[in-house]
C-alpha positions as CSV (number, residue, x, y, z in Angstrom):
1,M,-18.5,-7.8,4.8
2,K,-19.9,-8.9,1.4
3,I,-19.3,-6.6,-1.5
4,S,-21.6,-6.8,-4.5
5,N,-20.3,-7.2,-8.0
6,T,-21.6,-3.7,-8.9
7,E,-19.7,-2.2,-6.0
8,R,-16.5,-4.1,-7.0
9,A,-16.8,-2.8,-10.5
10,K,-17.2,0.8,-9.2
11,I,-14.1,0.5,-7.0
12,L,-12.0,-0.9,-9.9
13,V,-13.2,1.9,-12.2
14,E,-12.1,4.5,-9.6
15,A,-8.8,2.7,-9.0
16,L,-7.8,2.1,-12.6
17,P,-6.3,5.6,-13.3
18,Y,-4.0,5.2,-10.2
19,I,-3.1,1.6,-11.1
20,Q,-2.1,2.8,-14.6
21,K,-0.2,5.8,-13.3
22,Y,1.9,3.9,-10.7
23,N,2.3,0.7,-12.6
24,N,6.1,-0.1,-12.8
25,K,7.0,2.9,-10.6
26,I,9.0,2.7,-7.4
27,L,7.3,3.6,-4.2
28,V,9.4,4.1,-1.0
29,V,7.5,3.2,2.2
30,K,9.0,4.3,5.6
31,Y,7.8,1.8,8.1
32,G,8.6,1.6,11.8
33,G,7.8,3.1,15.2
34,N,4.2,3.5,16.0
35,A,3.0,1.6,12.9
36,M,4.8,-1.5,14.3
37,Q,3.1,-1.5,17.7
38,S,-0.2,-2.9,16.7
39,E,-0.5,-6.4,15.2
40,E,-3.7,-5.3,13.4
41,L,-2.0,-2.3,11.9
42,K,1.0,-4.4,10.9
43,Q,-1.3,-6.8,9.1
44,A,-3.1,-4.0,7.3
45,V,0.2,-2.3,6.2
46,M,1.6,-5.6,4.9
47,G,-1.6,-6.4,3.1
48,D,-1.5,-3.0,1.4
49,I,2.1,-3.5,0.4
50,V,1.3,-6.9,-1.1
51,L,-1.6,-5.4,-3.1
52,L,0.6,-2.6,-4.4
53,S,3.1,-5.2,-5.6
54,L,0.3,-7.3,-7.2
55,I,-0.8,-4.3,-9.3
56,G,2.8,-3.6,-10.5
57,V,4.1,-1.0,-8.0
58,K,7.7,-1.7,-7.1
59,V,7.7,-1.2,-3.3
60,V,10.9,-0.4,-1.3
61,L,10.2,-0.9,2.4
62,I,12.5,1.1,4.7
63,H,12.6,0.1,8.3
64,G,13.6,2.7,10.9
65,G,15.7,5.7,10.1
66,G,13.6,8.0,12.1
67,P,13.7,11.8,11.4
68,E,16.7,11.4,9.0
69,I,14.6,9.6,6.5
70,T,11.6,11.9,6.9
71,E,13.9,14.8,5.9
């Protein structure tokens, strides 16, 4: 899917407040279970984590832990 330059600019303008708000912050991501079953979903999650890291979010990825971590 090709995105026009105008659409890219619009997306960046919408994202900028969030990028500024979460830059240099720590984000804990609980990852496991159902999210690990699909290769497509795994790739999407890892791509999102890489993007967060590139914009300055410090991502802590937690594998497993089940209900204990959710609490």
